[in-house]
N, C-alpha and C positions, 0 to 999 in steps of 0.2 A: 449497391447492396448496403453500404453503410447508412445511406440516407433512408433506405427502406426500413432498416432495423430501428432507426431513431423514431420514425413514424409508428412502427409496430409497438415499440415500448411506450410511446405516448398514448396511443389508443388503448393499449392494454391497461395502463394505469388509470386512465379515465373511466374505463368500464368497471374496474375493480373498486374504484372509489365510491361508486353509487351502490352502497350496501343494501339499501331498501329494494332496489330493482333486482339485485342478485338474489336476495332471499325469496322474492316472488317467483323467480325462475327455478331456484334450487329446490324449494319445498315441494312443488308439484312433481318435479323430475325425480326426486328421491323417494317420495312417499306414495304417489298415486298408483304406480304399478305394483309395488309390494302389497299395498293395502287391498287392491283388487284381487291379487293372487291369494292373499290370506282369506278374503271373503269367499272366493271360489272354493278354497280348501275347506272352509267351514260348511259350505253347502254340501260338498261331497262327504264330509264327515257325518253330517246329519243323515244323509241318505244311507251311509254305511251302518250307522247306529240303528236306523229303522230296519234295515235288512237283518241285522244281528238279533233284533228283538223277536223276529219271526212270529208276528201276530197277524191274525186274520179277523177283521171285524165282520160279524155276521148278523143279519136280521132274519128271523125265522129259522133259527138253528134247530128248534124242535121239529121242524118239518122235514129235515134231511139228516137223520142220525147216521145213515150210511156214508154220506159225504163228510159229515163232521168227523166220523171215525177215521176216514182216510186222511183228512187234514191233520188230525192229531197224531196219526202214525208217522207223518212226515216231520214230526217234532215241532209243529207249529202250535201256538197257543191261540185258542178261539176266544175272542172277546164278543160277548153276546149283547145285542140290543133287545130290550124286553118288549117295548110297545111302540106303536106308530108315532107317538109324540117324540119319543127318543130318536126314532129314525129321522123324522123331519128336522130335529135339531142338529143331528149329525150331518145331514146333507147341507144344511145351511152353513155349518162350520166348514164343510168342504169348499163351498163356493167362496167363503171368506178367506180361505187359505189357512185356517186354524188347525184343521185336522190333516194328518199326513198319510193316512191309509185309505185305500178305496173300500167301498162297502159291498159285501156279497149278500144278495137278497135271494132267499130260498122260498119258492112258492109253497102253498099249503098242499098241493097235489103232487109234490115231488116224489115221495116214496111210492104212491099208488101208481103213477106212470112208470116208474122204474120197474116195479114188479110186473107190469103188463108188457114190458119190453118196449115201451115207447120212450121218446126222448124228452124228458122234462126240461123246461127252460129255467135257467138261473140268470140273475142280472148282476152285472158288475157296475156299480155306481161310482163315478169319479168326476173330476173336473179337470179338463185338459189345461186350463189356465193355472191350476195348482201344480207346480212342478214336483213337489215332494209326493203328492198323491199319484201323479202320473207315473212316477218312478216305481211305485208299488204294483202297478197293473200287470207288469210282466211276470212277477213272481206268482200273483194270484192266477193269471191265465195258465201258467205252467202247472199249478196245482190241479186246475180243472182238467187240463189235458191229460195229466197223469191219472186222474180218476177215470176219465173216459177210457184210457188205454187199459187200466186194470179191469174195468168192467167188461170190456170187449174180450180181453184175454180169458176171463173166467167163463164168459158165455161160449166162446169157442172150445174151451177145454171141456165144458159140460157136454158139448155135442160131439166130442171126439175129433175135433178139427185142430190141426197143428196151428199153434199160435205164431209160428214163423210167417204165416200169410199176412200178418198185420204189418210186417216190415219187409218189403221186397229187397231192400238194399241196406247195407251197413254204412253209416256215414262217419267219416273220420275227418276232423277239422285240423288244419295246420296253419297257424298264424305266423306270417313272415315278419311282422313288426316286432322289434325288440322293446325292452321296457322304456327306453328313452323315446322311441317313436310313438308308443302309446300315450306317454305323458304329454307329448307335444300337441295332441289334440286338445288338451285342456289348457296348455300354456302358450297357445299360439298368439295370444295378445301381447306377449312380452316384446317381440320385435317392434310392434307399433309404438310402444312407449319409448323405446330407444330412439326410433326415428323422429318422433315428436320432440324428444329431448334435444336432439341435434338442431332441429328447426327453431325451437324456442330459445335455445342457447345462443344461436347466431342472430335471431330476429332483432332483438332490441339493440344490440351492438351495431348491426348493419344499418339500421335506420338512423341511429344516433350519430354515427360517423359520417353520414352523408346529409340527409334531410335535417337532422338535428343541428349539425354544425351550420348549415345554410340558414336555418331559422335563428340561430344565435348570432349570426354574422361573423363566425370565425372561420368559415370555409374559404372565403375569398382571400383574406390575409395569408392563410396557409398556402394557397396556390400561387401567391406572389413570390414565394421563396424561390431561390434558384434551383431547388431540387427538381429533377424531372417528374412529370406527372405520373409516369409509370411507377416510379419508386414510391410516391405517396400512395397511389392506389394499392400497390403490392403490400405496403406496410399496414394499411387499414384492413385489407382483405386477410392478411395473416392473423391479425388480432381477432377478427370476427370468427374466422374458421377455428382458431384455437379455443375460443370460448365455447363454440358449439361442440367441439370434441371433448372439452373438459366436462361439460354438463352431461354428455352422452356417457363418458366413463363413469362418472358418479352414479348415474342412473343404472348402469350395468352392475356396478358394485353393490348397489342397494338390494339386488335380488339374491345375493349370497347369504346375508343374514336372514332375509325373508324366508328362505326355504327351511331354515331351522325352526321357524314358528308355525309351519303348516300343521293344521289340526288333523288332516287326513293321513293316516299311516301309509296307505297305498300310494297316494300322490307323493308323499315325502320319499318313499322308497324308489319310485320311478323317476322323479324329477332330480336330475343331477346338473347343477349349475355351479361350476367352480372357476378357478383362475383361467383355465384353458378356454372356457366359453366366454369369459369376460374379455380376454385378449382378442379372440376371434371377432366378437361383436365390435370391439373398438376399432380394429383394423378395417373391418368392412365399412365403417362409417366415414373413413377418411375421404374417399371420392365424393360421397354425398355431402359432407360438410364443406368441401371445396366448392362444389357446384352450387349448392343452396346459398352459401355466403355471398358468392359473386352475383348470383341472380337477384338476391334481395337488395344488394347495393345498387345494381343496375336499375331496379324498379324505383328505388328511393332517390336516386341522384337527380332526377328531374322534378321531384316534389319540392314545393316551396316551404312546407311545414311538416312537422313530425306527424301530425294527425293525417295529413294527406298521404304520407308515405305508409302509414298504418293501413289506411283504406286500400291502397294499391297492393299491399302484401297479402290481403285477405285471400286473393285467388290462389297464391302459392300455398298458403296454409291449408286451404280447402283441398287442393289437388293432392298434396302430400298426405294428408290425413285419410283420403279416400283410397290411396294406392293399395294398402294392405287388404282392402275389401275386394279387390279384383280377384285375388286368388281364392277367396272364400266363395265368391258368387259364380266362379267358372267351374261347371261340373266336369269339364274335360281334363282337369288336372293342370299341372304347370306347363306353360307353353314356352318355347325357346325365346320369344320376344320379351318375356318378363325380364330377362337379364339385361336388356338394353334400356329399361325405363328407370330413371332415378327414383328411389324410394321403393318401388316394386322389386327391383333387383336386390336391394339390401334385405327386404322382408323375406324374399324367397331363399336367399343364402342363409339368413339367420335361422329360418325354420329348419333348413337342412342341418345346421349345427346342433340345434335342439334335438333333432332325431338321431344324432350321433353319426351322421354321414361325413365322409371325408370330402372336402371341396377340391375341385380340379381347377387348374389355371384357366381352362376354357370357360368355366363358370364365372370366375372372378374378373377376368380381363374386360368383358363388355362394360361392366359397371364402372371400372376404373377409367376406361377410355372416354365413356360418355360424361362422367363426372368432371374430369379435368378439361375435356373439350368445352363443356358448358361454362366452366370457370374461365377459360381463356377468352371465349367470345364475350362473356359478360364483362370481364375486366377491361378488354379493349374498348367496349362501349362506355364504361365508366370513365376511362382516361380521356376519351374523345369528348365526352360531355363536360368534363372538368376543363379541358382545353378551350371548348367553346364558351364556357362561362367566363374564363379569363379574358377571352377576345372581346366579349360584350362589355 
């Protein structure tokens, strides 16, 4: 243990000495997630502001005074486009993403058909690639449905028919999700950034302590020391895992001040990320950091150069980065086997924490067992590879 601690201290000091590499790791880990969260809150805030303005852009408003009267009675402001050239310019701006409200087009025969009891057609013009414009379609569709219902109610009342025939049942909605669970739909990318922070925090140190030392010619002299190879491997692995955990902790902490800068009041009210969530996230990363650190060392120990080790680690980086996508692409919900896959297990459990759910030991233990089992197998392989290198 004493020899392992000596190697651990040496590897940790070597890693901390390279300030430039540390900054390259820390800046993305600390800033990327919070910046994306604030950008998301900015988008939500713009959509909320658009909804608060309560504006409907109409072409041909003079053709449908009855519909315009209904829209204004719903406390909406009608913005009128006067001529065809203005309409073409508005539609072009919709395609370019410059306009944020869909366009309602009322035909010239709207009132005549309405008086004859026919169903006049109106057109909602939007661009599905324009996210802000698409968000306004629902409100405009609701207004048109409300107009339809009001007209149908009046027609039935004039004929002496009960208006209750329009609605055969009363619908009552009950949402089982609490505020935190609703916010987690928007903040589901946070666990991915924490997982990637663990990976990138351990990556450089793992490659440098194995392939990097081999390339510099310092690995063989280290192995010639009388210290057991297991102690050397354990010391290196401890330093690598600690760096991964440190970067993950800093990344988790960065979301605490980031939530104070959210521009969306509703998201700020729903998103609760405090010391409890930071601690839970950090503890959940321990088995992942243990397993990934050992796995990266095992992949790099056979490499002759640092670049070769980087190429070999690409598969691990790709696999870990794709793990959170599994839960997004699976329409059947969370499956029990998620908890047995490194990366995916941590993502699933961190999402549960964001929803405010209490974790059970039966959920946490599979990730712990798999993470440390992977670490044990990989470290045995690294020790044997070092022993083989000395024998040659």
